GULUMRO-678139 format. One record per residue (C-alpha): residue in three letters; x, y, z. Coordinates in steps of 0.25 Angstrom, whole numbers, padded with zeros to 4 digits, always signed. Example, Ala and Ser with C-alpha at 12.3 -4.5 7.8 and 13.67 -1.06 7.14 Angstrom:
% GULUMRO-678139
ala+0049-0018+0031/ser+0055-0004+0029/
//
This chain:
% GULUMRO-678139
unk-0464-0442+0754/unk-0461-0446+0740/unk-0464-0459+0735/unk-0451-0467+0733/unk-0458-0476+0723/unk-0455-0473+0708/unk-0466-0466+0701/unk-0476-0474+0693/unk-0473-0477+0679/unk-0481-0472+0667/unk-0490-0485+0668/unk-0493-0482+0683/unk-0484-0493+0689/unk-0473-0490+0698/unk-0459-0496+0692/unk-0451-0505+0701/unk-0438-0500+0707/unk-0431-0513+0703/unk-0427-0515+0689/unk-0435-0526+0682/unk-0423-0532+0674/unk-0423-0547+0677/unk-0409-0552+0680/unk-0406-0564+0671/unk-0404-0577+0678/unk-0390-0583+0679/unk-0395-0595+0672/unk-0398-0587+0659/unk-0384-0582+0659/unk-0378-0596+0661/unk-0387-0601+0650/unk-0382-0590+0640/unk-0368-0592+0644/unk-0369-0607+0641/unk-0376-0604+0627/unk-0365-0594+0624/unk-0354-0604+0628/unk-0360-0615+0619/unk-0362-0605+0607/unk-0347-0602+0609/unk-0343-0616+0609/unk-0351-0619+0596/unk-0344-0607+0590/unk-0330-0612+0593/unk-0333-0626+0588/unk-0339-0620+0575/unk-0327-0611+0573/unk-0318-0622+0575/unk-0325-0631+0565/unk-0325-0619+0555/unk-0310-0617+0557/unk-0307-0632+0555/unk-0316-0632+0542/unk-0309-0620+0537/unk-0295-0626+0540/unk-0299-0639+0533/unk-0304-0631+0521/unk-0291-0623+0520/unk-0283-0635+0521/unk-0291-0642+0511/unk-0289-0630+0501/unk-0274-0631+0504/unk-0273-0646+0502/unk-0281-0644+0489/unk-0271-0634+0484/unk-0259-0644+0487/unk-0265-0656+0480/unk-0260-0652+0466/unk-0246-0651+0473/unk-0247-0664+0479/unk-0251-0671+0465/unk-0240-0664+0458/unk-0230-0669+0469/unk-0236-0683+0467/unk-0234-0683+0452/unk-0220-0679+0454/unk-0218-0690+0465/unk-0223-0700+0454/unk-0212-0695+0445/unk-0201-0695+0455/unk-0205-0709+0459/unk-0198-0714+0446/unk-0185-0710+0452/unk-0176-0720+0460/unk-0180-0721+0474/unk-0167-0716+0479/unk-0168-0703+0471/unk-0169-0691+0481/unk-0180-0684+0473/unk-0189-0696+0474/unk-0186-0698+0489/unk-0190-0683+0491/unk-0203-0685+0483/unk-0206-0697+0491/unk-0204-0689+0504/unk-0213-0678+0499/unk-0223-0688+0495/unk-0224-0693+0510/unk-0225-0679+0515/unk-0237-0676+0506/unk-0243-0689+0510/unk-0241-0685+0525/unk-0246-0671+0523/unk-0259-0676+0516/unk-0262-0686+0527/unk-0259-0675+0538/unk-0269-0666+0531/unk-0280-0677+0529/unk-0279-0678+0514/unk-0283-0691+0508/unk-0283-0696+0493/unk-0297-0700+0489/unk-0295-0708+0476/unk-0288-0722+0475/unk-0287-0731+0463/unk-0295-0743+0465/unk-0305-0737+0475/unk-0320-0734+0471/unk-0322-0721+0464/unk-0329-0711+0474/unk-0336-0699+0467/unk-0335-0691+0480/unk-0320-0691+0480/unk-0316-0693+0466/unk-0319-0688+0452/unk-0319-0698+0441/unk-0312-0692+0429/unk-0311-0705+0421/unk-0316-0720+0420/unk-0308-0732+0415/unk-0313-0746+0413/unk-0314-0755+0426/unk-0305-0767+0426/unk-0301-0777+0437/unk-0291-0768+0443/unk-0301-0756+0444/unk-0316-0760+0447/unk-0328-0751+0442/unk-0329-0738+0450/unk-0315-0738+0456/unk-0304-0727+0454/unk-0295-0732+0443/unk-0285-0720+0443/unk-0284-0707+0452/unk-0281-0695+0442/unk-0281-0685+0453/unk-0281-0689+0468/unk-0292-0683+0477/unk-0290-0680+0491/unk-0299-0680+0504/unk-0297-0670+0515/unk-0303-0672+0529/unk-0314-0680+0523/unk-0318-0670+0512/unk-0313-0671+0498/unk-0301-0662+0495/unk-0301-0665+0480/unk-0308-0676+0472/unk-0300-0686+0465/unk-0300-0688+0450/unk-0300-0703+0446/unk-0303-0713+0435/unk-0313-0723+0438/unk-0314-0737+0433/unk-0328-0740+0427/unk-0334-0752+0420/unk-0338-0750+0406/unk-0352-0746+0404/unk-0356-0759+0397/unk-0349-0768+0408/unk-0358-0761+0419/unk-0371-0768+0422/unk-0383-0760+0416/unk-0392-0753+0426/unk-0405-0761+0428/unk-0416-0754+0420/unk-0427-0748+0428/unk-0441-0747+0423/unk-0449-0735+0424/unk-0455-0734+0438/unk-0442-0739+0444/unk-0445-0754+0442/unk-0435-0764+0437/unk-0439-0772+0424/unk-0441-0786+0426/unk-0431-0796+0421/unk-0434-0803+0409/unk-0434-0818+0409/
//
């Protein structure tokens, strides 16, 4: 009678009739699924953030292109303001001015420079200096040459301003520092 058992292999051991492939436990697939789901959620959040950042950058670029148009309109409005208040051209410009202000507010655009406020180098560029006086203290903005704008906390364009400064001779001299970082003693 022939032996139903398989013939021995080259190493002399008889192979088993069942396959030795271990079945993966159910928990392993569940864990993999949870990790995959978490990775997908992270991917969705990252793509949403990137999409929002791209949208903001595109809007900022468009707004930057509109700023010269806004400034030309503001200059024309200043000229039209000389007309009588009943003039239809003046009323039309005033209506457009309100629409511009509404548009900028809706878009989150805010001006950064204001006369009388302290000069901030992060938001403005000093293009000139004038002598400080009682109406303009040292280090404050005396005149806005070109308005700068902030957009969603970032700077859309820096302002160009003229800053009030005390005359160099009127400023208190800096204390002299001796070599070694020590202050010289006061003479009596």
